[in-house]
N, C-alpha and C positions, 0 to 999 in steps of 0.2 A: 292737908298735908302735901308737901311737894318734896320730890327728891330728884335733883338734877344729876347726881353722880351714879344712880342706879344701884346703890348699896342696900336699899330696902326692898324686900320682896314679900308680898302678902301671899300666904298659902291658905286656900279654902279647901275644906274637906267635905265631900258629900253635898247634899241638897242645900243645907243651911249655909255651908261655906260658899256655895255658888251664889246664893241670894246676897250674901254680904259683898261678894266681888261685884256682882251686877249693880248693886246700889252704889258702891263706891265709884265704879267706873262711870256712872251717870254724872257724878260730880266732876266738873271740868278742872277743878283745882287738884284733883287726885292724879298724880303723875308717877305712881309706883307700879312696877311690874307685878302682875298677878299670876299665880300658878294655881290650878285647880286639880285636886285629886278626885276624879269622878268615879262614883260607884255605880252609875247606870248610864246607859246609852243616851237617854234623853238629855240628861244634864251635860254630858260630854258634847253632844252635838249643838246645843243651844248656848253654850257659855261664851262670854266675851273675853275670857281670860287670855293672856298672851300665850300661855302654855297649858295644855290639858294632859294629865297623865291618867290613863285608864287603870283602875284597880279592879281586877277580876274577882268575882265572888269566890272562885276556887282558892285564891290566896288567903282569904279570910276564913272561910267556913270549912274547908276540907283538910284532910291530912293525907293527901296523896303523895306519891313519890316526887311528882313534879312541883309540889308546893315549895320546897326549898329553892329550887331553880327559879320559880316565879317570884319568890320573895327577894332573892338576890337581884333579879332583874329590876324589880320595883325599887330597891335601894339604890341601884345605879342611876335609874331615871330621876329619882328625887335628888341625889347628890349633884347630878348634872344641872337640874333646875335651880339648885341653890348656889351653884358655883359663882363666886364673885360677890356674894352677899355678906 
């Protein structure tokens, strides 16, 4: 699959999403931007994705006062990553 206009963007989520991105980026014919939503530091630091967005466990698991702020920040990051797709 090739995309010369940059309108297609693959989003991988977590470890399995990272694996898919890594496998596709090994294929030289794959020319689509990849974004990873990383759930852990190891996946975040080893990814070949063009953009990595860190998802803190506190956003997913807890119900703290900061959770709403963190969720809003995550939404903004995802919207920015998808801009133009």
